[in-house]
Backbone as CSV, one residue per row, in Angstrom:
resi,resn,N_x,N_y,N_z,CA_x,CA_y,CA_z,C_x,C_y,C_z
1,MET,-8.972,111.075,118.708,-9.376,109.869,119.507,-10.474,110.242,120.473
2,THR,-11.264,109.227,120.664,-12.372,109.273,121.576,-12.233,108.268,122.689
3,LEU,-12.429,108.701,123.908,-12.345,107.879,125.094,-13.733,107.431,125.531
4,ARG,-13.970,106.155,125.710,-15.212,105.627,126.313,-14.851,104.851,127.535
5,VAL,-15.463,105.305,128.632,-15.340,104.631,129.963,-16.684,104.136,130.431
6,ARG,-16.719,102.922,130.804,-17.949,102.278,131.228,-17.721,101.591,132.478
7,PHE,-18.758,101.475,133.329,-18.739,100.959,134.636,-19.846,99.800,134.762
8,PHE,-19.437,98.677,135.302,-20.296,97.501,135.318,-20.186,96.895,136.721
9,ARG,-21.388,96.487,137.323,-21.328,95.677,138.458,-20.764,94.289,138.093
10,VAL,-19.961,93.714,138.971,-19.423,92.373,138.702,-20.187,91.350,139.627
11,VAL,-20.518,90.277,139.123,-21.210,89.204,139.863,-20.120,88.765,140.963
12,PRO,-20.451,89.033,142.294,-19.389,88.807,143.312,-18.800,87.424,143.164
13,GLU,-19.621,86.386,142.962,-19.183,85.012,142.869,-18.257,84.764,141.611
14,LYS,-18.220,85.662,140.725,-17.440,85.545,139.466,-16.189,86.346,139.444
15,LEU,-15.908,87.002,140.582,-14.727,87.855,140.612,-13.387,87.182,140.323
16,ASP,-13.209,85.945,140.805,-12.001,85.247,140.464,-11.968,84.891,139.056
17,ARG,-13.113,84.562,138.412,-13.122,84.358,136.933,-12.762,85.628,136.182
18,LEU,-13.187,86.699,136.620,-12.887,87.976,135.901,-11.320,88.263,136.016
19,ARG,-10.827,88.043,137.242,-9.372,88.305,137.398,-8.533,87.376,136.492
20,TRP,-8.994,86.065,136.531,-8.340,85.060,135.685,-8.366,85.456,134.223
21,TRP,-9.556,85.874,133.738,-9.595,86.269,132.280,-8.733,87.422,131.915
22,MET,-8.694,88.469,132.800,-7.872,89.625,132.475,-6.433,89.194,132.515
23,ALA,-5.979,88.353,133.369,-4.623,87.843,133.315,-4.368,86.984,132.089
24,GLU,-5.381,86.226,131.648,-5.228,85.441,130.443,-5.098,86.348,129.218
25,VAL,-5.822,87.444,129.191,-5.693,88.392,128.038,-4.244,88.954,127.998
26,ALA,-3.759,89.293,129.180,-2.438,89.841,129.211,-1.364,88.741,128.832
27,ARG,-1.606,87.419,129.176,-0.729,86.388,128.688,-0.814,86.210,127.120
28,ARG,-1.957,86.492,126.624,-2.152,86.319,125.192,-2.042,87.718,124.399
29,ARG,-1.062,88.501,124.968,-0.880,89.903,124.519,-0.932,90.070,123.076
30,ASP,-0.095,89.260,122.341,0.047,89.402,120.892,-1.319,89.239,120.140
31,GLU,-2.016,88.274,120.642,-3.396,87.971,120.052,-4.313,89.104,120.378
32,ALA,-4.265,89.618,121.631,-5.066,90.763,122.045,-4.749,92.031,121.287
33,LEU,-3.477,92.279,121.034,-3.101,93.513,120.303,-3.514,93.367,118.823
34,GLU,-3.526,92.136,118.309,-4.022,92.034,116.953,-5.543,92.398,116.867
35,THR,-6.259,92.060,117.872,-7.683,92.435,117.883,-7.893,93.885,117.997
36,LEU,-7.067,94.564,118.866,-7.147,96.082,119.015,-6.928,96.688,117.609
37,ALA,-5.893,96.216,116.860,-5.622,96.733,115.586,-6.767,96.506,114.706
38,ASN,-7.453,95.431,114.695,-8.526,95.089,113.831,-9.706,96.089,114.130
39,GLU,-9.828,96.440,115.437,-10.931,97.264,115.849,-10.586,98.802,115.823
40,SER,-9.307,99.123,115.449,-8.799,100.445,115.426,-8.797,101.106,116.869
41,VAL,-8.528,100.289,117.783,-8.448,100.770,119.190,-6.977,101.014,119.562
42,GLY,-6.718,102.272,120.084,-5.303,102.579,120.397,-4.977,102.213,121.818
43,HIS,-5.933,102.080,122.749,-5.708,101.888,124.184,-6.954,101.319,124.764
44,GLU,-6.750,100.251,125.546,-7.815,99.601,126.249,-7.232,99.326,127.700
45,ALA,-8.104,99.605,128.702,-7.685,99.389,130.134,-8.895,99.028,130.926
46,ALA,-8.604,98.280,132.062,-9.768,97.850,132.916,-9.269,98.020,134.421
47,TRP,-10.102,98.476,135.258,-9.824,98.539,136.702,-10.846,97.933,137.452
48,LEU,-10.563,97.333,138.669,-11.534,96.798,139.501,-11.632,97.633,140.772
49,LEU,-12.850,98.112,141.061,-13.117,98.929,142.316,-13.867,98.059,143.282
50,GLN,-13.472,97.980,144.488,-14.203,97.265,145.624,-14.988,98.370,146.286
51,THR,-16.359,98.287,146.182,-17.130,99.316,146.733,-18.144,98.703,147.750
52,ALA,-18.884,99.522,148.456,-19.912,99.042,149.386,-20.991,98.421,148.639
53,ASP,-21.147,98.687,147.321,-22.144,98.131,146.473,-21.612,96.889,145.798
54,GLY,-20.509,96.408,146.105,-19.879,95.288,145.533,-18.826,95.678,144.474
55,PRO,-18.156,94.710,143.763,-17.146,95.003,142.856,-17.689,95.669,141.567
56,ILE,-16.945,96.570,141.145,-17.280,97.395,139.945,-16.141,97.306,139.021
57,LEU,-16.361,96.902,137.773,-15.422,97.011,136.649,-15.495,98.281,135.921
58,VAL,-14.389,98.921,135.806,-14.206,100.181,135.057,-13.477,99.748,133.760
59,TYR,-14.059,100.022,132.653,-13.539,99.613,131.373,-13.467,100.814,130.402
60,ALA,-12.233,100.993,129.936,-11.965,102.171,129.077,-11.280,101.807,127.750
61,ILE,-11.730,102.391,126.714,-11.124,102.220,125.442,-10.976,103.567,124.735
62,GLU,-9.922,103.675,123.907,-9.758,104.986,123.245,-9.576,104.502,121.743
63,ALA,-10.360,105.234,120.832,-10.363,104.908,119.439,-10.797,106.107,118.613
64,GLU,-10.541,106.042,117.414,-10.966,107.137,116.447,-12.513,107.054,116.273
65,ASP,-13.064,105.869,116.085,-14.446,105.696,115.769,-15.053,104.582,116.660
66,LEU,-15.760,104.896,117.636,-16.307,103.962,118.579,-17.299,103.040,117.987
67,ALA,-18.078,103.545,117.012,-19.073,102.751,116.307,-18.330,101.674,115.446
68,GLN,-17.187,101.993,114.878,-16.369,100.999,114.125,-15.831,99.900,115.057
69,VAL,-15.504,100.369,116.231,-14.965,99.385,117.294,-16.081,98.392,117.611
70,ASP,-17.284,98.886,117.804,-18.437,97.969,118.198,-18.695,96.985,117.000
71,ARG,-18.686,97.602,115.751,-18.968,96.695,114.578,-17.882,95.649,114.463
72,ALA,-16.643,96.011,114.583,-15.554,95.052,114.330,-15.615,94.014,115.494
73,PHE,-15.917,94.400,116.710,-15.942,93.401,117.764,-17.085,92.381,117.576
74,GLN,-18.310,92.943,117.159,-19.439,92.099,116.951,-19.245,91.057,115.807
75,SER,-18.472,91.472,114.824,-18.227,90.586,113.677,-16.871,89.869,113.691
76,SER,-16.209,89.953,114.758,-14.832,89.428,114.891,-14.794,87.944,114.727
77,SER,-13.696,87.490,113.962,-13.491,86.089,113.846,-12.372,85.553,114.794
78,PHE,-11.858,86.523,115.545,-10.797,86.185,116.558,-11.283,85.361,117.640
79,ARG,-10.600,84.229,118.018,-11.074,83.377,119.115,-11.058,84.119,120.428
80,ILE,-10.031,84.966,120.661,-10.002,85.725,121.904,-11.223,86.655,122.075
81,ASP,-11.627,87.251,121.000,-12.852,88.138,121.119,-14.131,87.262,121.486
82,HIS,-14.198,86.138,120.931,-15.351,85.265,121.234,-15.302,84.858,122.725
83,ALA,-14.117,84.530,123.167,-13.904,84.105,124.562,-14.160,85.358,125.518
84,HIS,-13.740,86.489,125.004,-13.932,87.699,125.893,-15.429,88.023,126.006
85,ARG,-16.205,87.880,124.946,-17.601,88.151,125.051,-18.230,87.119,125.983
86,ARG,-17.907,85.825,125.829,-18.502,84.794,126.780,-18.161,85.121,128.210
87,VAL,-16.932,85.375,128.531,-16.506,85.682,129.929,-17.247,86.886,130.438
88,MET,-17.265,87.986,129.703,-17.890,89.207,130.139,-19.405,89.019,130.342
89,ASP,-20.042,88.221,129.507,-21.414,87.971,129.709,-21.679,87.119,131.004
90,GLU,-20.718,86.306,131.365,-20.770,85.516,132.510,-20.513,86.291,133.791
91,VAL,-19.517,87.219,133.763,-19.065,87.851,135.041,-19.657,89.152,135.358
92,LEU,-20.260,89.826,134.298,-20.835,91.233,134.531,-22.239,91.122,134.726
93,ALA,-22.690,92.036,135.637,-24.112,92.249,135.843,-24.515,93.537,135.103
94,GLU,-25.483,94.268,135.632,-25.922,95.501,134.958,-24.802,96.632,135.062
95,PRO,-24.987,97.611,134.038,-24.073,98.724,134.262,-24.308,99.499,135.534
96,PHE,-23.177,100.041,136.015,-23.254,100.800,137.294,-23.454,102.258,136.945
97,PRO,-24.389,102.914,137.563,-24.690,104.362,137.195,-23.489,105.191,137.496
98,SER,-23.237,106.108,136.537,-22.159,107.065,136.781,-22.543,108.385,136.157
99,GLU,-21.862,109.415,136.606,-22.158,110.801,136.050,-20.858,111.371,135.603
100,ALA,-20.732,111.637,134.386,-19.539,112.265,133.823,-19.573,113.717,134.119
101,LEU,-18.457,114.186,134.794,-18.442,115.558,135.290,-17.542,116.436,134.471
102,LEU,-16.618,115.801,133.734,-15.681,116.561,132.896,-15.236,115.686,131.803
103,ASP,-15.193,116.276,130.620,-14.688,115.580,129.372,-14.066,116.558,128.446
104,LEU,-12.789,116.924,128.659,-12.069,117.890,127.819,-11.326,117.226,126.761
105,ARG,-11.302,117.818,125.563,-10.467,117.362,124.453,-9.810,118.552,123.816
106,ALA,-8.538,118.354,123.449,-7.851,119.493,122.807,-8.267,119.496,121.323
């Protein structure tokens, strides 16, 4: 399994929309889990950090093949994936710079 962690600035005025959407994904758990299976994702998680630079979304996924995850998401016919793409395009700004300091795998 490979872990991918990404960091994005959140448009401050869209913070409530982001929180609403993540809660909506949790409410639609069965549908969301179906998309994870389609993408071969074993684990997906998101955290919100409040920083002096504004809100930052930390988004992590774990999968066998991250390229396959991207292909499956881009070609997805699931309504929740289309909604997810629209909301993320609306609420996220540019990636937030980060420096990976450690990445150990057994």
